[in-house]
C-alpha positions in Angstrom: -22.8 -12.0 -18.6 -19.9 -9.9 -19.8 -20.6 -8.0 -23.0 -19.2 -10.0 -26.0 -17.6 -6.8 -27.3 -15.0 -7.1 -24.6 -14.2 -10.8 -25.2 -10.9 -10.0 -27.0 -9.6 -8.2 -24.0 -10.3 -11.2 -21.7 -8.4 -13.7 -23.8 -5.2 -15.1 -22.3 -1.9 -13.5 -23.4 -0.7 -16.9 -24.7 -3.1 -16.2 -27.7 -0.6 -13.6 -28.9 2.2 -14.4 -31.4 5.5 -15.1 -29.7 4.0 -15.4 -26.2 4.4 -19.0 -24.9 3.9 -20.3 -21.4 7.4 -19.2 -20.2 7.0 -15.6 -21.5 3.5 -15.5 -20.1 4.7 -16.3 -16.7 7.3 -13.5 -16.9 4.7 -11.0 -18.0 2.5 -12.1 -15.1 5.2 -10.6 -12.8 4.9 -7.1 -14.3 1.4 -6.5 -15.4 -0.7 -4.2 -13.1 -3.2 -6.9 -12.2 -4.0 -9.6 -9.6 -3.3 -12.5 -12.0 -2.9 -15.1 -9.3 -4.6 -18.3 -10.4 -5.6 -17.1 -13.9 -2.6 -15.4 -15.6 -2.5 -12.1 -17.4 -5.1 -11.3 -20.1 -5.0 -9.0 -23.1 -6.7 -6.2 -21.2 -4.0 -6.4 -18.5 -1.3 -5.7 -21.2 -3.3 -2.7 -22.5 -3.1 -1.1 -19.1 0.6 -1.9 -18.5 1.7 1.7 -19.1 5.3 2.9 -19.6 6.9 4.7 -16.7 9.3 6.7 -18.9 10.7 7.0 -22.4 14.0 6.9 -24.3 14.3 9.8 -26.7 16.1 8.7 -29.9 15.4 11.8 -31.9 18.9 13.2 -31.4 21.0 12.7 -34.6 24.1 14.7 -34.1 26.5 12.7 -36.2 29.4 10.5 -34.9 31.9 13.1 -34.1 29.4 15.4 -32.4 27.8 12.7 -30.2 28.5 13.4 -26.5 29.7 10.8 -24.0 26.8 8.8 -22.5 24.1 10.3 -24.7 21.4 8.2 -26.5 21.8 9.0 -30.2 20.6 7.7 -33.5 23.1 7.6 -36.4 22.9 7.0 -40.1 26.2 5.2 -41.0 27.7 3.2 -43.8 29.2 -0.2 -42.8 32.9 -0.5 -43.7 34.2 -3.8 -42.4 33.7 -6.6 -39.8 36.4 -7.7 -37.3 35.4 -11.1 -35.8 37.4 -12.3 -32.8 40.1 -15.0 -33.2 38.6 -18.4 -33.7 37.9 -20.1 -30.4 38.5 -16.9 -28.3 35.1 -15.7 -27.1 36.6 -13.3 -24.6 37.4 -10.8 -27.5 34.4 -8.9 -28.7 33.1 -8.9 -32.3 33.6 -5.4 -33.8 32.0 -3.7 -36.8 33.4 -0.4 -38.2 31.2 2.2 -39.9 31.4 5.9 -40.7 29.3 9.0 -41.6 30.4 12.4 -42.9 31.8 13.4 -39.5 33.9 10.3 -38.6 34.3 6.6 -37.9 32.7 4.5 -35.1 33.3 1.0 -33.8 30.3 -1.1 -32.9 31.1 -3.7 -30.2 29.3 -7.0 -29.6 30.3 -9.4 -26.8 29.8 -13.0 -27.7 28.3 -11.8 -31.1 27.1 -14.3 -33.7 28.9 -13.7 -37.0 26.1 -14.8 -39.3 23.5 -12.7 -37.6 25.7 -9.6 -37.5 26.7 -10.0 -41.2 22.9 -10.1 -42.0 22.1 -7.1 -39.8 25.1 -5.0 -40.8 26.0 -5.9 -44.4 29.3 -4.3 -45.6 28.6 -1.4 -48.0 25.0 -0.8 -46.8 23.8 2.4 -45.1 22.0 1.5 -41.8 20.4 3.3 -38.9 21.7 2.5 -35.4 20.5 3.8 -32.0 22.1 3.4 -28.6 24.4 4.9 -26.0 27.5 6.6 -27.3 30.8 5.9 -25.4 34.3 7.3 -26.0 37.5 5.3 -25.3 40.9 6.9 -25.8 39.3 9.6 -28.1 37.5 7.0 -30.3 33.7 6.7 -30.5 32.1 3.4 -29.9 28.6 1.9 -29.3 28.3 -1.3 -27.3 25.4 -3.5 -28.4 23.2 -0.9 -30.2 19.6 -1.0 -29.0 18.2 -0.9 -32.6 19.6 -1.6 -36.0 17.7 -1.1 -39.2 18.6 -0.8 -42.9 18.0 2.6 -44.4 14.5 2.6 -46.0 13.3 -0.2 -43.7 13.5 1.8 -40.5 9.8 2.6 -40.0 9.7 0.4 -36.9 12.5 2.1 -35.2 10.9 4.1 -32.3 12.2 7.7 -32.1 10.5 8.0 -28.7 10.6 4.6 -27.1 8.4 3.8 -24.1 10.1 2.1 -21.1 8.0 -0.5 -19.3 8.5 -2.3 -16.0 10.5 -5.5 -16.6 11.6 -8.7 -14.7 14.6 -11.0 -15.1 14.3 -12.9 -18.3 11.8 -10.5 -20.0 13.2 -8.1 -22.5 11.6 -4.7 -23.2 11.4 -5.6 -26.9 9.4 -8.8 -26.1 7.0 -7.0 -23.8 6.5 -4.1 -26.3 5.7 -6.6 -29.1 3.1 -8.2 -26.9 1.5 -4.9 -26.0 1.4 -3.7 -29.6 -0.5 -6.9 -30.5 -2.9 -6.3 -27.5 -3.6 -2.8 -28.6 -4.5 -4.1 -32.1 -7.3 -6.2 -30.4 -8.8 -3.2 -28.6 -12.5 -3.1 -29.9 -14.2 0.1 -30.9 -16.1 1.1 -27.7 -19.0 3.5 -27.3 -18.2 6.7 -25.4 -19.1 6.7 -21.7 -18.1 10.3 -21.0 -20.2 13.4 -21.4 -19.2 15.6 -24.4 -18.9 18.5 -21.9 -16.3 16.7 -19.8 -14.4 15.7 -22.9 -14.3 19.3 -24.1 -13.5 20.9 -20.7 -10.5 18.7 -20.2 -9.4 18.3 -23.9 -9.6 14.5 -23.5 -8.9 12.3 -26.5 -11.0 9.3 -27.2 -10.3 6.2 -25.0 -8.5 4.2 -27.7 -6.6 7.3 -28.9 -5.4 7.9 -25.3 -4.0 4.4 -25.0 -2.4 4.6 -28.4 -0.7 7.9 -27.6 0.8 6.6 -24.4 2.0 3.3 -25.8 3.3 5.0 -29.0 4.5 8.4 -27.8 5.7 11.0 -30.2 7.1 13.1 -27.4 8.2 12.4 -23.8 5.3 14.5 -22.6 2.9 11.8 -23.9 3.8 9.4 -21.0 3.5 12.1 -18.4 0.6 11.7 -15.9 -0.3 15.3 -16.4 -0.7 14.8 -20.2 -4.3 14.8 -21.6 -4.0 11.2 -22.7 -3.0 9.9 -19.3 -5.6 12.1 -17.6 -8.3 10.7 -19.8 -7.5 7.2 -18.7 -7.1 8.4 -15.1 -10.6 9.9 -15.2 -12.1 6.7 -16.6 -10.6 4.7 -13.8 -11.7 7.3 -11.2 -15.3 7.2 -12.6 -15.3 3.4 -12.6 -14.2 3.6 -9.0 -16.7 6.2 -8.0 -19.7 4.4 -9.5 -18.5 1.1 -7.9 -18.0 2.6 -4.5 -21.4 4.3 -4.6 -23.1 1.1 -5.4 -21.2 -0.9 -2.8 -21.8 1.8 -0.2 -25.5 1.8 -0.9 -25.7 -2.0 -0.6 -23.7 -1.9 2.7 -26.0 0.8 4.1 -29.1 -1.3 3.1 -27.8 -4.2 5.3 -28.4 -2.1 8.5 -30.6 -3.6 11.1 -31.7 -0.7 13.3 -30.7 2.6 14.8 -28.9 2.4 18.1 -30.4 5.1 20.3 -29.6 5.7 24.0 -30.5 8.1 26.7 -26.9 8.9 27.7 -27.3 7.4 31.2 -24.5 4.8 31.0 -22.2 7.1 29.0 -22.5 9.8 31.6 -21.7 7.4 34.4 -18.4 6.5 32.6 -17.6 10.2 32.0 -18.1 10.9 35.7 -15.6 8.2 36.5 -12.9 9.6 34.2 -10.1 11.5 36.0 -10.0 14.1 33.2 -12.3 15.9 30.8 -12.6 15.0 27.1 -10.8 17.2 24.6 -12.8 19.2 22.1 -11.9 16.8 19.2 -13.0 13.8 21.4 -16.3 15.5 22.0 -16.7 16.2 18.3 -15.8 12.7 17.3 -18.3 11.3 19.8 -21.1 13.5 18.4 -20.4 12.3 14.9 -20.4 8.6 16.1 -23.6 9.0 18.0 -25.3 10.7 15.0 -24.3 7.7 12.8 -25.4 5.1 15.4 -28.9 6.8 15.6 -29.5 6.5 11.9 -31.2 3.5 10.3 -28.2 3.2 8.0 -25.1 1.2 9.1 -22.2 3.2 10.5 -18.9 2.9 8.6 -16.5 5.4 10.3 -12.8 5.7 10.7 -11.5 7.3 14.0 -8.0 8.5 13.4 -5.8 9.9 16.1 -2.1 9.7 17.0 -1.0 7.4 19.8 -2.3 8.7 23.2 -4.9 11.0 21.7 -7.8 9.1 23.4 -9.3 6.8 20.9 -10.0 4.0 23.4 -12.1 6.3 25.6 -14.1 7.4 22.6 -14.6 3.7 21.7 -15.7 2.9 25.3 -18.3 5.7 25.3 -19.6 4.5 21.9 -20.0 1.0 23.4 -21.9 2.5 26.4 -24.3 4.1 23.9 -24.8 0.7 22.2 -25.5 -0.9 25.6 -28.1 1.8 26.3 -29.8 0.6 23.1 -29.7 -3.0 24.3 -26.9 -4.2 22.0 -23.5 -5.8 22.7 -20.1 -4.4 21.5 -16.9 -6.2 20.4 -13.5 -4.5 20.3 -10.9 -6.5 18.2 -7.2 -5.9 18.9 -4.4 -7.4 16.9 -2.4 -8.8 19.8 -3.1 -10.5 23.1 -1.0 -7.9 25.0 -3.1 -5.0 23.6 -6.4 -6.8 24.1 -5.6 -7.4 27.8 -4.3 -3.9 28.2 -7.6 -2.6 26.8 -9.5 -4.8 29.1 -7.6 -3.6 32.1 -8.4 0.0 31.1 -12.0 -0.5 30.1 -13.4 -3.0 32.6 -13.2 -0.8 35.7 -14.7 2.2 33.9 -17.5 0.0 32.4 -18.2 -1.4 35.9 -19.0 2.1 37.1 -21.9 2.1 34.7 -23.0 -1.4 35.6 -21.6 -2.9 32.3 -19.8 -6.2 32.3 -16.6 -6.4 30.1 -14.8 -9.6 29.3 -11.6 -10.5 27.4 -11.5 -13.4 24.9 -8.2 -14.5 23.4 -6.6 -17.9 22.6 -5.5 -18.2 26.2 -9.0 -18.6 27.6 -9.6 -22.4 28.0 -11.9 -24.9 29.6 -14.6 -23.7 32.1 -13.5 -20.1 31.9 -14.0 -20.0 28.2 -17.3 -21.9 28.4 -18.7 -19.4 30.9 -17.5 -16.5 28.8 -19.2 -17.9 25.6 -22.4 -18.4 27.6 -22.3 -14.8 28.7 -21.9 -13.6 25.1 -24.8 -15.8 24.0 -27.2 -14.8 26.7 -26.3 -11.1 26.6 -25.0 -10.8 30.2 -21.6 -9.7 28.8 -22.1 -6.3 27.3 -18.6 -5.6 26.0 -16.0 -8.2 24.8 -12.4 -7.3 24.0 -10.2 -9.8 22.2 -8.1 -10.9 19.3 -9.1 -13.1 16.3 -10.8 -15.3 18.8 -13.8 -13.0 18.7 -15.0 -14.2 15.3 -14.0 -17.9 15.5 -16.5 -20.7 15.0 -18.5 -21.4 18.1 -18.4 -17.7 19.3 -22.1 -16.5 19.2 -23.4 -13.2 20.3 -26.8 -12.4 21.8 -27.1 -9.1 19.8 -23.8 -7.7 18.4 -24.6 -4.1 17.5 -21.2 -2.4 17.4 -17.9 -3.8 16.1 -14.8 -1.8 16.7 -11.5 -2.7 15.1 -8.4 -1.3 16.7 -5.1 -0.6 14.8 -6.8 -1.7 11.6 -3.7 -1.8 9.6 -2.8 -5.0 11.4 -5.9 -6.8 10.1 -6.8 -8.1 6.7 -10.1 -7.1 5.1 -11.5 -10.6 5.5 -10.9 -10.5 9.2 -12.7 -7.2 9.5 -15.7 -8.7 7.6 -15.6 -11.8 9.8 -16.3 -9.9 13.0 -19.2 -7.9 11.5 -20.7 -11.2 10.3 -21.3 -12.2 13.9 -24.2 -9.7 14.1 -26.9 -8.4 11.8 -25.0 -5.7 9.9 -23.6 -4.1 13.1 -22.2 -0.6 13.1 -18.5 -0.5 12.5 -15.9 1.8 13.9 -12.3 1.5 12.8 -9.6 3.0 14.9 -6.0 3.7 13.9 -3.1 6.1 14.4 -1.9 5.6 10.8 -4.5 4.7 8.1 -3.0 2.3 5.6 -3.2 3.5 2.0 -6.2 1.4 1.2 -8.2 3.0 4.0 -6.9 6.5 3.1 -8.3 6.1 -0.4 -11.6 4.6 0.8 -11.9 7.7 3.0 -10.9 10.1 0.3 -13.3 8.5 -2.1 -16.3 8.7 0.2 -16.8 5.0 1.2 -15.9 5.6 4.9 -16.7 8.7 7.0 -13.8 9.9 9.1 -13.4 11.5 12.5 -10.0 12.9 13.6 -8.6 13.4 17.1 -6.3 16.3 16.4 -5.4 17.5 20.0 -2.3 16.2 21.8 -2.7 15.1 25.4 -1.7 17.8 27.9 2.0 17.9 28.6 3.0 15.6 25.7 6.3 16.5 24.0 7.5 15.8 20.5 9.7 12.8 19.7 13.2 13.4 18.3 13.6 11.0 15.5 17.2 10.3 14.2 18.6 7.8 11.7 21.9 5.9 12.3 23.8 3.4 10.2 24.4 -0.1 11.7 28.1 0.4 11.5 27.8 2.9 14.4 26.2 0.3 16.6 28.9 0.4 19.3 28.5 4.2 19.6 24.7 3.7 20.1 25.2 1.0 22.8 27.6 3.3 24.6 24.9 6.0 24.6 22.3 3.5 25.8 24.5 2.6 28.8 24.6 6.3 29.8 20.8 6.6 29.4 20.2 3.5 31.6 22.6 4.9 34.2 20.3 8.0 34.3 17.3 5.8 34.9 15.8 5.8 31.4 13.8 2.9 29.9 14.6 1.7 26.3 12.8 -0.4 23.8 15.0 -2.2 21.3 13.0 -3.6 18.3 14.1 -6.3 15.9 12.4 -7.6 12.8 12.8 -11.3 13.6 12.3 -13.5 16.6 15.2 -15.9 15.9 18.0 -16.3 13.4 16.9 -17.2 9.9 18.9 -18.8 7.0 16.8 -17.0 4.4 16.8 -13.5 5.9 20.2 -12.1 7.1 18.9 -9.8 9.9 19.7 -9.6 13.6 17.0 -11.4 15.5 15.5 -10.4 18.9 17.1 -13.4 20.5 20.5 -12.6 19.1 20.3 -9.0 20.1 19.2 -9.9 23.6 22.2 -12.3 23.8 24.6 -9.5 22.6 23.1 -6.9 25.1 23.0 -9.3 28.1 26.8 -8.9 28.8 26.4 -5.1 28.7 23.3 -4.6 30.7 23.1 -7.8 32.7 19.7 -8.4 34.5 18.5 -5.0 33.4 17.7 -6.3 29.9 14.5 -8.3 29.1 13.1 -10.1 26.1 9.5 -10.4 24.7 8.3 -11.8 21.4 5.2 -13.5 20.0 6.5 -17.1 20.4 6.7 -16.8 24.1 4.0 -18.2 26.3 1.4 -15.7 27.5 2.6 -15.8 31.1 6.2 -15.2 30.0 5.2 -12.2 27.9 3.1 -10.8 30.8 6.1 -11.2 33.2 8.5 -9.5 30.8 6.2 -6.5 30.4 5.5 -6.4 34.1 9.3 -6.3 34.9 9.8 -3.5 32.3 6.9 -1.4 33.6 8.1 -1.9 37.2 11.6 -0.8 36.3 13.2 -4.2 37.2 14.5 -4.2 33.6 15.5 -1.1 31.8 16.0 -2.4 28.2 13.3 -4.4 26.6 14.4 -6.3 23.4 11.2 -7.1 21.4 9.7 -7.8 18.0 6.7 -5.9 16.7 4.5 -7.7 19.3 4.8 -4.3 21.2 3.9 -2.3 18.1 0.5 -1.2 19.3 -1.1 -0.4 22.6 1.7 -1.1 25.0 1.7 1.8 27.5 4.8 2.4 29.5 4.7 6.2 30.1 8.3 6.5 31.4 9.9 4.7 28.4 11.8 7.5 26.6 14.0 5.8 23.9 13.1 3.3 21.2 15.7 1.8 18.9 14.3 0.2 15.7 16.9 -2.1 14.2 16.8 -2.6 10.4 14.2 0.2 10.2 14.5 0.1 6.4 12.7 -3.3 6.5 9.5 -1.8 8.1 6.6 0.0 6.5 5.7 3.5 7.4 2.6 2.5 9.4 4.7 0.1 11.5 7.5 2.7 12.1 5.0 5.3 13.2 3.2 2.9 15.5 6.5 1.7 17.0 7.7 5.3 17.6 4.5 5.9 19.5 5.6 3.5 22.3 7.7 6.5 23.6 6.8 10.1 24.1 3.8 9.0 26.3 5.0 10.9 29.4 6.3 14.4 30.1 10.0 13.7 29.4 11.9 14.2 26.2 11.9 11.1 24.0 14.0 9.8 21.1 13.4 7.3 18.3 16.5 5.9 16.7 16.0 4.3 13.2 19.0 2.0 12.8 19.5 1.0 9.2 21.8 -1.1 7.0 23.6 1.0 4.4 23.2 1.7 1.5 19.6 2.6 1.5 17.4 2.1 -1.6 15.3 5.0 -2.9 12.0 3.9 -1.3 13.6 3.1 2.0 15.4 6.5 2.0 12.0 8.3 1.4 10.4 6.2 4.1 13.0 7.1 6.8 13.0 10.7 5.7 9.2 10.9 6.1 9.7 9.6 9.7 12.2 12.3 10.5 10.1 15.1 9.1 6.7 14.5 10.7 4.8 12.8 13.5 1.4 13.4 11.8 -0.3 10.1 11.1 -2.3 11.4 8.1 0.8 13.0 6.5 2.7 9.7 7.0 -0.2 7.7 5.5 -0.2 10.0 2.4 3.5 9.3 1.9 2.8 5.6 2.3 0.1 5.9 -0.3 2.7 7.3 -2.8 5.2 4.6 -2.0 3.0 1.5 -1.8 -0.2 2.1 -3.8 -3.8 2.1 -2.8 -4.7 -1.6 -2.6 -7.9 -3.1 -4.1 -10.7 -0.7 -3.2 -13.5 -3.3 -3.7 -11.5 -6.4 -2.9 -9.3 -7.7 -0.1 -5.7 -6.7 -1.0 -4.2 -4.3 1.5 -1.6 -2.6 -0.7 -0.1 -2.4 -4.2 -2.0 -3.5 -7.3 -4.8 -3.9 -8.2 -6.3 -0.7 -7.1 -5.6 2.3 -9.3 -3.4 1.3 -12.2 -3.6 4.7 -13.9 -4.9 7.4 -11.6 -1.9 8.5 -9.5 -3.6 10.4 -6.7 -0.9 13.1 -6.3 -1.4 14.0 -10.0 -5.1 13.6 -10.4 -6.8 14.8 -7.2 -8.7 17.4 -9.2 -10.2 14.7 -11.5 -11.5 12.9 -8.4 -14.1 15.6 -7.7 -15.2 15.6 -11.4 -15.6 11.8 -11.4 -17.4 11.8 -8.1 -20.0 14.4 -9.3 -20.4 12.5 -12.6 -20.9 9.2 -10.8 -23.6 10.8 -8.6 -25.3 12.3 -11.6 -25.4 8.9 -13.4 -26.8 7.1 -10.3 -29.3 9.8 -9.7 -30.6 9.4 -13.2 -31.1 5.7 -12.8 -29.7 3.4 -10.1 -29.2 0.7 -12.8 -27.6 3.1 -15.2 -30.3 2.5 -17.8 -29.6 5.7 -19.6 -28.1 6.8 -22.9 -24.7 6.1 -21.4 -25.7 3.1 -19.3 -24.3 0.3 -21.5 -21.1 2.2 -22.1 -20.6 2.7 -18.3 -21.1 -1.1 -17.8 -18.3 -1.6 -20.3 -16.2 0.9 -18.4 -16.7 -1.0 -15.1 -15.8 -4.3 -16.7 -12.7 -2.8 -18.3 -11.4 -1.6 -15.0 -12.2 -4.8 -13.1 -15.1 -3.5 -11.1 -16.9 -6.8 -11.4 -18.5 -6.4 -7.9 -20.2 -3.2 -9.1 -21.6 -5.0 -12.2 -23.0 -7.8 -10.0 -24.7 -5.2 -7.9 -26.2 -3.6 -10.9 -27.6 -6.9 -12.0 -29.0 -7.5 -8.6 -30.7 -4.2 -8.6 
């Protein structure tokens, strides 16, 4: 049961004055919480932190106020000038002065009674807003704040700025947050005094108060002591939670998978090349994990073409040596069948039977395949989501491998492991999504990296091009095709949509058909399996030279002599997708080019995304940039990106606090696994505060 001390923070925001159902729905759109199905709570408002401030401390006087500056003025109201009766197009104007000059205050569609009450003639008032000059005369349009002198204590000199949504004013949100802060209970301290002193941390409630009521712009900076205090609290909650979840996951392990290397060596002997040093190192780490009684949770990261599939096959051979089956889950049927075509002949050299299971297998073929999985005669199965559907039973699933994990949800990854008794898990990707990057950085998943490029591989030249230069691009593509090059052309949609105004694959295919004739092909996810296979075969064979496609070819498609990829509306894709798509070229020994075709003008995030693609081909660097742009996702839940996750602890600012929080969490757990210590109950409050309910459940379960 949640400690009653925290009950005020779990009350709905509709319990606040002035927050009705409509306002509550608007606040649900901006609070940093997963409020789906329940609505925002008081605690969600407390952690809705400002992203910047408006500094209203500048009081230069009317005549000395610069154009465009936010200023606060003490003025005496002289007269009102309402618009002519019935003419609402003329603004309501109020004139006032100070010792330096006169100013006109402008109100469009202003209400006379309200303005006469706010700005009574002859009274001295405080106004704050943006100064504008027209024809040498100062004016302020709709001042942000108006207060009668002597009653201006509520006028914020440093005003926090919060994220907003249409229909929700900053004033309404700030009023709700102020009420939420007033309900914050007095909580016992969960931090060691030594940590507080070393980092000059204020108390928890003081830190929240300083950020929401800043006296200086530095108070809302992530580097400030108040923000760092909250970041540390969140990191500590995450570290304790991850340690508990990791310990529980490890305890689910069934047995070590030990082999004699016989089958693995047979496959190595059949390879036409030697493993790279990083492949050898990754295999050694994977084997060491598999031989332990604890369950393996390992991420294998390597750029496209670096040899992840071979490492996975050798790991599956080791599982077979221990008498267990392996399953490799791919996100698309095309990739699953390509993996099978690569793996099956090599597995056969070691006497292992590999099968492929997708939605295409029907009737007797499917029945025989399911029987082989159930009786253990199939050692390796490669497939899509079909691998964990109802009715698919394994004789002894000991190793689950997820390829291109950014294409799968967390539930899907859990579903495949549920088919065995806590099988070892190996996750493979060329670009870890932010959630996985954080899980790795925070110690929940071990990582192996394939850092060496295949021999002869050349860098990919990445360029950006606006869509209004499409004709120039097509002209260059014609020249490239004439030289014998192969080109991918990627579109974000299969067919035209009324909701999303983007060029579809079918439309682009139709527009390129008159230019390239029979040398252009089309493939997308809605085509039948045989049609997709034929389109890919024709492109590989060189019968077509331009392949218009959707992201169905994002992963695994291997056409070594394809040298150009055009990604249309690149601003609509995430960094992980862009990096994966770019990896379809540059797989041979010829120079390759990736063209990111975008619709101008670009937003700030899209500009950063495309810039990152131009500047690097390193998957981990790209994932780190993705982390900054998208957020971490829910570390203990199932969301892949954005909030929840870390509401306060921005990783780029607080990496140093991570180590402190990790060590402190280990110390707490080493003292007592159930945190029954002098800080135990306080740490439980901390976990509840930051939404680590799963960790609290584990504590209760022992």
